C-alpha positions as CSV (number, residue, x, y, z in Angstrom):
1,X,2.5,-17.3,12.3
2,X,0.1,-14.6,13.2
3,X,-2.4,-13.7,10.4
4,X,-2.1,-9.9,11.1
5,X,1.1,-9.4,9.1
6,X,-0.6,-11.0,6.1
7,X,-3.5,-8.5,6.3
8,X,-1.0,-5.6,6.1
9,X,0.7,-7.2,3.1
10,X,-2.6,-7.8,1.3
11,X,-3.8,-4.2,2.0
12,X,-0.5,-2.9,0.8
13,X,-0.7,-4.8,-2.5
14,X,-4.3,-3.8,-3.1
15,X,-3.5,-0.1,-2.5
16,X,-0.4,-0.3,-4.7
17,X,-2.4,-1.9,-7.5
18,X,-5.1,0.8,-7.2
19,X,-2.4,3.6,-7.3
20,X,-0.8,2.1,-10.3
21,X,-4.2,1.8,-12.1
22,X,-4.8,5.5,-11.4
23,X,-1.4,6.5,-12.9
24,X,-1.8,4.2,-15.9
25,X,-5.5,4.7,-16.7
26,X,-5.3,8.1,-18.4
27,X,-2.7,10.6,-19.3
28,X,-5.2,13.6,-19.2
29,X,-6.2,13.2,-15.6
30,X,-7.4,16.0,-13.4
31,X,-4.9,17.2,-10.7
32,X,-7.0,15.7,-7.9
33,X,-6.7,12.3,-9.5
34,X,-2.9,12.5,-9.5
35,X,-2.9,13.8,-5.9
36,X,-5.2,10.9,-4.8
37,X,-2.8,8.4,-6.6
38,X,0.1,9.8,-4.7
39,X,-1.7,9.6,-1.4
40,X,-2.8,6.0,-2.1
41,X,0.8,5.1,-3.1
42,X,2.1,6.6,0.2
43,X,-0.5,4.6,2.1
44,X,0.6,1.5,0.4
45,X,4.2,2.2,1.5
46,X,3.0,2.7,5.1
47,X,1.1,-0.6,5.0
48,X,4.3,-2.4,3.7
49,X,6.3,-0.8,6.5
50,X,3.7,-2.1,9.0
51,X,4.0,-5.6,7.5
52,X,7.7,-5.6,8.0
53,X,7.4,-4.3,11.6
54,X,4.8,-7.0,12.4
55,X,7.1,-9.7,11.0
56,X,9.9,-8.4,13.1
57,X,7.7,-8.4,16.2
58,X,6.6,-11.9,15.6
59,X,10.1,-13.2,15.3
60,X,11.1,-12.0,18.8
61,X,10.9,-14.7,21.4
């Protein structure tokens, strides 16, 4: 198995954990903190999508 899909998965998990920590850390956050959390969560979803795409590409003969 190629290591590249695992890099996408690791990056996705790290970004998701960071986004969750932004949302959980404080209820009285500034608006930019919430916006950055949403952007990081979206980036995490993109990395998860890339992980799935790389897995599918590696399974093809």
